[in-house]
N, C-alpha and C positions, 0 to 999 in steps of 0.2 A: 243182746243191745249191749251184754258186757265190755259188749269186746271195741265196741265202736264209740264206749261212756271209754274207754280206759284209751287206742287211741288217739282217742280227742282232748283226753287229760294228760297223752306225751310224757308218760311219769311227774307229771308235776309241775311240769314246763308248757304245756297247752297257754296261757294266759300271754305269754313272751311269748311264745311261735309266731301263733293266731293274730295278736298284731302285729310281727315282725311282718304276718302277709298278708294282712289286713294299708299294713301303709308301703309297703310298697305297691302295693294292686291301684291304691293312690294315685298311690306319684308314675303308674306306668299311664294312667287313666287320664291325670291330670295335664301329660306329656300329651298325651293328645290330643286334649280338646285345645290347645295351645297352639299343638303345627299346624290341626289344623284353619286354626281364628288365623293365625298368620300365612298357611299356605288361600286361606281366601282374598283377605286383601293383598296380599300379593300380587294375586294373579287378577285384581280391580285396576291394582296400577303398573301390568306389565296390558291388558285390555285396552286401560284410557289411552299410556304415551303411546300404543300398534295404535289404537284411534285418530288420536296428533299426529303420528310419522306419516309426513306423503310417502306414496310411494314407488322404489326405484326399480327400472328395467333392467333387467339384464334382458343387455345385445346376450345374440349365440358367436363372436368373439370369443368375451371374457369365459364360455364354455372349454375352451376347444383348449390342448397341450403349446405349449408353446415351445415345444418340437416338432410338430407339425408343418 
């Protein structure tokens, strides 16, 4: 049990080190949440735009190479 306590104390700097790890983890979680929210709203905007836009039909001649 003493070894774990010594490890967590990290030579007296444990408070600073674990606070830095916590702040880094909190920042990454915050970025993940913000990114997922932006993805959801962007996906909704794209879906709305696609629903309102007319569909274009492709002709087979559009897909052929100019060399043939």
